[in-house]
N, C-alpha and C positions, 0 to 999 in steps of 0.2 A: 463523560465527555459531552460537551454541549453540542446539540444537534441543531441544524437550521430549522426554524419553525415550519418551513414549507414541507419538511419531511415528516413532521409530527402532525400537522393539521392541513388537510387538503380541502380548501373552501369550495372546490369545484364538485366535490362528491359529498353527499349527505353523510354526516357522522355525528356521534355524541361524544362529548369530551368532559372530563373532570378537570377543572382548572383551579389551581391554588395559588394565592398570592400572600406573602408574608410581609409584615412590617420590617423595615430596615433594622438590623441587629435584633430582630424578633422582639422589639420593644412593645409594650402594651399601649399602643397609640390610639386604640379605640376600645379601651377597657379600663379596669382599675389597676393603675400602675403600682406595683408593690414597692418599687424603689422610691419614687417621688411622692407617692401617696395621692397623686392626682387621679381624678375619675373622668374618663373620656367615654363613658358608656353611651352618651347621647350621639356620638359619632356613628354608632351602629345604625341609628335612624337615618343618618345621611346616606350611608351605603345602601340601605334598603330602599329609600326613596329614589336614589339614582338607578338602582337595578330595575325598579318598576318602570321608570321613565325609559330606560334603554330597551327594555323588553317590548315596549310599544313602538319604539322608533326603528330598531334594527329588525331585519328579516331573519331572526334567530329565535329559537325557543329556549326559554329558561325552565329547566326541569326540576332544579332543586338548588338550595343554597344554605349556607350556615355562616353567620358572621361571628367570629370568636374575638377574644380580646386582642390578639396580635396577628391573626391571619384570617383569610377569607376563602371559603369553598363555593364554587359555582359549577353546576352541571348544565352544559349548553349543547344544543343541537343546531348545527347550521342547516339552512333550508335553501339550497340553490334553486329548487323548484319555485319557491316564492319570489326569489330575486329575479328569475327569468320572466315570471308572469307579471311582475310589477310594472305599471305604466310609467312613462317618463315623468308625468306630473306627480305621481305618488313618490317616486324616488326623490324628486326635487323638494317636495314638501317635507319628507322625512329628514332630509339633510338640513334643510333650513330650520327645522325644529332643534336639531342637534347643534348646529352652529348658526344661531339666529342673527338676522340683521338688526332686529329691534327687540328690546326687552321692556317689561313693565316696571313699575316703581319698586317692586320687590326683587327685581333682577331675573324674573322668570321669562322664558322665551315666549314671545307673542306669536300667534298663528301667522304664518307667512302670507303676504299679500299676493294677489293674482299677478301683479307686476313683477314681484320678486321671483315667483315660480316661472313665469314666462321667460324671463331673462336667463334663468339657469337652464331651462329646457332647450333653449336655442343652441346651447353648446353640446352637441351630441357626444363628443369625446369625453367631456367632463361628466356627463350623465352616466356613461358606461363605466367610468372610473368610480363614481359614487355608488353605483349599483353593486360593484364588487366589494367596496368598503362596507356597505350596509349589510352584507351577508358574510362578513369576515369576523370570526371569533376573536382574532387578535385585535381588530379595531374596536370591538365591543369592550374588551378588557382594557384597552388603552383609554377609552372614553370614561370608563369607570374609575380606573386608578388615578388618572391625571386629574380628574375633577375633585376627587377626595383629597389628593395630595395638595392641590392649590388651595382648597378650602381650609384644610388643617394648618398649612403653613401661614396663610393669611391670619388665621386666628391666633397662632403662636408667635406671629411677627418674626418669622425666620425663613430661611431658605433650605435647600438641600433635599435629599430624598426622603420620602415617606415610606415607600414600598421598596422591596428588593427589585433589582432591574428587570428580571424576567418572571413571568408566571409559569408555573409547572403545569403541563398538560398531559393527561393520560387518556388515550383513545379507548372508549368503551365499545367493544366490538360486537356484543350481542346482548340479549335481554338479561341473561344471567349476570353479566358484568354490570349492567345498568342498575338492576335491582340491588345487588350487593353494594355498589358504590353509593346509591341513594340512601340506603340504610346507614352506611358508614358516615355519610355527610350529616344526615339528620340526627344521628346520635352523638355528634361531637360534644355538645354541652353535657350529656350524661357521662360520657367517658372522662370528661374533664372535672366532673363533680360539681358542675354549676347547677344542674337540674337533676331531678330524680326520675321524671317521666317525660315522654315526648311533648305532652300538652303544656308543660312548663318550660320547654326549651325555647326561650324567646329568640327571635331573629334567626329562625330556621324555617325551611319550607314545610316541615312536618307540623310545627305549631300553627302555621298559617293555614295549611290545608285542614287541620282539625277544627279550627275556629270556623272556617267556611262551611265545613261539613255539618257541624253542630247547628249552625244558623239555618242551613237549608232544611235540616231535619225538623227544627223547631217551626219553620215556616210551613212545612207540609202538615204538621200537626195542629196548625191553626194558631200558634203562639206568635202573632204578629205585633210589632211595636205600635204603640198608639201614634197618632199624627203628631209630627214634630219631634218625636223622641229619637235621639241619636244613638247609634250603636255604642256599646261600651263593653267592659270586661264581662258583664253578666248577660249582655245582649249583643253578641258579635255581629259583624256585617256579613251577610250571606255571599257577598261578592268579593270579599277581601282577598281570596286566593285566585281570582279569575285571570290575573295577569300571568300566572304560572301555567306552563304547558300541562294539560291533564295527563294522568297516568294512562288511562284507557281512552281510546278514541270516542268522540261523541258526535252529535249532528253538526256542531259548530267547528270543532278542531280535531286534528289528528293527534292522538296520544303518542307517548314514546315508550310504553311498555304494555305487555299483554296481561295486565292485572288491574282489577278495579280498586278504587280507593279504600273501601272497607277491608278488603283482604290485605292490602298493603299496610294499613294502620294496625291490623291485628298482628302481622309479622313484626312490625316495628315495635309495638308495645311489648310483645313477649321478649324480643331480643334485648330491648333496653333494660327490662327488669333483670334478665340473666346477667347482663354486663355489670349492672350496679351491684348485684349480690355477689358477683365474683364466683359464681357457680357454673359448672359446665352445663347442667340442666338437661332435660329431655324435651325435645320438641313435641308439642301436643299432636296427637294422632291425625288431626284434620289439617295440619299445616304442611307436612311433607309432600302431599300431592301437588300443592300449589308451587312449592319450590322445585320439584322435579319437572313440572310442566315448563318451567323457565330454565331448565337445564342446570339447576343449582344442586350441588351435593349436600343433602341435609346433614350428613355426619360431619361436615366441615363448616357448616353455616356460621356458627358463633365465632370461630377463629377468623373466617373470611370477613365477616361484618366488623370485627374488632380491629383487624390489622390490614385492611384493604390498602391504606396509604403506604404501608411499608412493604407489602407483598408485590405490588405492581408499580412499574415505572412509567414507561411511555405508552403501554397498551395493556388491556385487561380483557380476558375472554377465555373461551375454551382453548385447549391446546392447538386444535386445528386452526382456529381463527387467529391465534397469536403467531403461528408460523406463517400464515398468509400475510399478516401485517409486516413481519420481518422481511419477507420477500419484497413487498411493495417499497420498503424503505432501503432496499439494497443490502440487507444484512442477512447473516446466516441464522441469527436468533435475536430475541429481545429478552431483557431481564423479566423474570416472572413466569416463564413458560411452565416450569414445574409446579408453581403455585396455581396456575390456571388449570393444569391437569388434575390437581387434587381438589380444587374448589368447585369446578364446573364439570358437568357431564357432557359427553359427546352427543 
């Protein structure tokens, strides 16, 4: 049964959500289409560029993503605290970047002028409305999907839908659910047989974080590019992943999990290799303590990381957290409570 979005996502309360959008009829509209033989891989770059832009404009954290041939995964955390603290001028400038009055020769939005900002700030009701929109996950997904749809339809010289009408959202109620879902999202290309290891999983947050991590390690070791040398496959950009919300909090930003990047990448790498090999495997002795600290059941880890999308519907987390979520939605239960009981520790 389709539920009102307001019951699934509460923009007034901070929460982390796994959002999925599929192409209409699940066609390969941004990948290699096996039916027509056409290749739309370059459209994944469109989606990535748009996500980076929206992450800078919206008052929402992007925790992870994976762009597949016919669907898209995004992990988003709304930030009502940032929306409340934003000045009226900041709200106006962000909105005018999203819906600019002027564009350059390439069609890119120009920085709003002081006059444009002042005119918008003068309307207090409008500013309050825009403040809510800039902190709305539904509005971010709308601005992502609509932009890509218009761009693709213009290229194909056609009309009609590009995406299915609604995006699916699953509330991630605790660190255990966030970790499991992020691994599930980052390993999408591996489960699909497109890549063998996370660092080869293009257009995923894992690959982007790995490139950034390696570049920062190289910089710390003194391997700095010479003047004028641009980053490339062998010399990645150390800031390439800075638009993503960090896993662990740092001096600049609040993270969205209680785990550092090296630990996460180790869990991701091990999990990806087990999924590819099709073996149940045994988790290395030093990894269970990390999982247990985040309330994840190590004995069910591989199954949870492999089947997260089918195990959970509107919410994911420990049994207690899922029952609380059901109560907030005015229901006696939500699909996946038993899966949560098995996958996550109390």
